[in-house]
C-alpha positions in Angstrom: 25.5 13.6 -24.8 21.7 12.7 -25.8 21.4 9.4 -24.3 23.1 10.4 -21.3 20.5 13.7 -21.1 17.6 11.5 -21.7 18.4 9.5 -18.9 19.3 12.9 -16.7 15.5 14.6 -17.3 14.1 11.0 -16.8 15.8 10.9 -13.5 14.7 14.8 -12.3 11.1 13.5 -13.6 11.0 10.2 -11.1 12.7 11.8 -8.3 10.1 14.7 -8.1 7.4 11.9 -8.2 9.1 10.0 -5.4 9.8 12.8 -3.3 5.9 14.0 -3.5 4.8 10.3 -2.8 6.9 9.6 0.0 5.4 10.1 3.4 1.8 9.2 2.2 1.2 5.6 3.0 0.8 6.6 6.5 -2.3 8.6 5.6 -3.9 5.8 3.0 -3.3 3.2 5.4 -5.0 5.2 8.1 -7.7 7.5 6.4 -8.1 5.6 3.2 -7.9 1.9 3.8 -8.7 2.3 7.6 -5.8 0.0 8.8 -4.5 -0.5 12.2 -0.9 -1.2 13.4 -1.7 -4.6 13.4 -2.6 -5.2 10.0 0.7 -3.5 8.5 3.5 -5.5 10.6 4.2 -8.5 8.1 4.0 -6.0 4.6 7.8 -4.9 5.4 9.0 -7.7 5.9 7.6 -9.6 2.8 8.4 -6.1 0.7 12.0 -6.5 2.1 12.5 -9.9 1.3 10.6 -9.2 -2.4 13.1 -6.2 -3.1 15.9 -8.6 -1.9 15.2 -11.5 -4.1 14.8 -9.1 -7.5 17.8 -7.1 -7.0 19.6 -10.3 -7.4 17.6 -11.6 -10.1 18.1 -8.5 -12.1 21.1 -9.1 -13.7 19.8 -12.6 -14.8 16.6 -11.2 -16.1 18.7 -8.4 -18.1 21.5 -10.7 -19.8 20.7 -10.9 -23.3 18.1 -8.1 -23.2 17.9 -4.8 -25.1 18.1 -2.7 -21.5 16.5 0.6 -23.2 13.3 -2.1 -24.1 13.1 -4.2 -20.7 13.0 -0.4 -19.1 10.4 1.1 -21.0 8.1 -2.2 -20.7 9.2 -2.3 -16.7 8.2 1.8 -16.9 5.0 1.6 -19.0 3.8 -1.6 -16.6 4.4 0.5 -13.4 2.0 3.6 -14.9 -0.5 1.5 -15.2 -0.1 -0.8 -11.8 0.9 2.1 -9.6 -2.6 4.4 -9.2 -4.5 1.1 -10.3 -5.7 0.2 -6.6 -6.8 3.7 -5.8 -8.3 4.3 -8.5 -10.4 1.7 -8.8 -11.6 1.9 -5.4 -12.3 6.2 -6.2 -14.1 5.3 -9.1 -16.7 2.6 -7.5 -17.1 5.2 -4.5 -18.4 7.9 -7.4 -20.2 5.3 -9.5 -21.8 3.6 -6.7 -20.4 -0.1 -8.3 -18.0 -2.6 -6.3 -14.9 -2.4 -8.6 -12.8 -3.1 -5.3 -12.7 -5.2 -2.1 -14.1 -2.9 0.6 -11.9 -2.2 4.1 -11.8 -4.5 6.5 -11.6 -7.4 4.3 -8.9 -10.1 3.3 -9.5 -10.1 0.2 -8.3 -6.0 0.0 -5.4 -6.9 2.2 -4.0 -9.7 -0.4 -4.3 -7.3 -3.0 -2.5 -4.4 -1.6 0.3 -6.6 -0.7 0.8 -8.1 -4.1 0.5 -4.9 -5.6 3.1 -3.9 -3.5 5.5 -6.5 -3.8 4.8 -6.3 -7.4 5.1 -2.4 -7.4 8.9 -2.8 -5.6 10.2 -5.3 -7.4 9.1 -2.9 -10.9 11.4 -0.4 -9.0 13.9 -1.5 -8.1 14.8 -3.8 -11.5 14.2 -0.5 -13.3 16.6 1.6 -11.3 19.2 -1.3 -11.8 18.7 -1.2 -15.6 18.8 2.5 -15.5 22.4 2.2 -13.8 23.4 0.4 -16.1 22.3 2.1 -19.0 24.2 5.2 -17.4 27.3 2.8 -17.6 27.1 2.3 -21.3 27.3 5.9 -21.9 30.6 5.7 -20.4 32.2 4.0 -23.8 30.1 6.3 -26.2 31.2 9.1 -24.4 34.8 7.9 -24.5 34.3 7.0 -28.5 33.9 10.8 -28.7 35.5 12.5 -26.5 38.3 10.2 -25.7 38.0 10.6 -22.5 36.1 8.2 -19.3 33.9 10.2 -17.5 32.3 7.8 -14.7 32.3 9.6 -12.1 31.5 12.9 -14.0 28.4 10.9 -15.8 27.0 8.9 -12.9 27.7 10.8 -9.8 26.6 14.4 -11.4 22.6 13.4 -12.1 22.6 11.5 -8.5 23.1 14.2 -6.7 21.0 16.3 -8.7 18.1 13.7 -8.5 18.6 13.6 -4.4 18.5 17.1 -4.5 15.6 17.5 -6.3 13.7 14.3 -4.0 14.1 16.5 -0.9 12.4 19.3 -2.8 9.4 17.2 -3.5 9.3 16.2 0.1 9.1 19.4 0.7 6.5 20.5 -1.0 4.4 17.5 -0.2 3.8 19.1 3.3 2.4 22.2 1.2 0.1 20.0 -0.2 -0.9 18.3 2.5 -1.5 21.6 4.9 -3.5 22.8 1.3 -5.5 19.5 1.3 -6.4 19.9 5.0 -4.4 17.7 6.2 -3.3 19.9 9.7 -7.0 19.5 11.3 -6.7 18.9 14.9 -7.9 15.2 16.3 -9.0 14.1 12.8 -11.1 11.1 12.7 -12.1 8.9 9.7 -14.7 10.5 9.0 -13.6 13.6 8.9 -10.2 13.5 6.6 -12.6 11.6 4.5 -12.4 14.3 1.8 -8.7 15.5 2.5 -7.7 12.1 1.7 -9.8 11.5 -1.3 -8.4 14.9 -2.4 -4.8 13.5 -2.4 -5.2 10.8 -3.9 -6.8 12.2 -7.0 -3.8 14.7 -6.7 -1.4 11.4 -6.4 -3.6 9.6 -9.4 -2.7 12.7 -12.0 1.0 12.1 -10.3 1.7 8.9 -10.9 0.9 9.1 -14.7 1.9 12.2 -15.7 5.7 12.0 -14.5 6.1 8.2 -14.9 5.2 9.0 -18.3 7.5 11.7 -19.0 10.3 9.6 -17.6 9.9 6.6 -19.8 9.4 8.5 -23.0 12.6 10.5 -22.4 14.3 6.9 -21.2 12.9 5.9 -24.9 14.9 8.2 -26.7 18.2 6.9 -25.2 20.7 5.8 -27.9 22.6 2.9 -27.2 21.8 -0.2 -28.5 23.2 -3.8 -27.3 24.5 -4.0 -30.4 26.2 -0.8 -31.0 27.4 -1.7 -27.1 29.2 -4.7 -28.0 30.5 -3.4 -31.1 31.9 -0.3 -28.9 33.4 -1.8 -26.6 35.5 -4.0 -28.9 36.5 -1.2 -31.0 38.2 0.8 -28.3 40.4 -2.7 -27.1 38.0 -3.6 -23.5 37.2 -7.4 -25.3 38.9 -9.0 -27.5 36.9 -9.8 -30.8 35.5 -13.4 -31.3 37.9 -15.6 -33.2 37.4 -15.9 -36.6 38.3 -19.2 -38.7 40.9 -19.1 -40.6 40.7 -19.0 -44.3 41.1 -22.6 -45.6 44.6 -23.0 -47.3 45.3 -23.4 -50.8 45.6 -26.7 -52.0 49.2 -27.3 -53.2 49.7 -28.1 -56.7 51.2 -31.0 -57.6 
């Protein structure tokens, strides 16, 4: 099934990206943004509240819309917004231009908070959309094979994606060692070059892998109209009532 294969490989690419990115926030907070723990206490709470609201609102946002177009738009937005704060800071440092608020300013804190909330909401809505798109493949597969295979279509990719995400965490550990994060008694100054190297790597990763995922999702072939037709043909939804033909006039 082409649609299933596209979502499967898109999930693999994105799972690898998540695995490689997991666990790096602490390094950015200390060595890139130069924050102390007291400045970070509120961010996870606001992020959690935003994710819960977006998860509840996802079904309403997607109602009546084409899932593929919405997913591609969300992932494309993620490609642009994801690396933006780090990218602007690095570009400003290289060009000597203030393109992003300086460390220690209130403006930086609010911008990073807003960025974290937006990215979290995009991620949760995107994952919900992808899960719904996988569910729509069930009827397309049934139409072709005569069997409903919900378990096979959903459980297999989830298992492989989790395994690949774990592999990404393992690879990240190797990369951190290569970038110099094994230095004894590190300071902000001594870690400046390693954190910049990690940031450059993440920018490239944060653009390449999500672009691959977005392209693969765009190859998904099930449309809203096609799915509704298929569900009716399989007998899961009664076709809409059609007006009865007018009776002929009685003859005099």
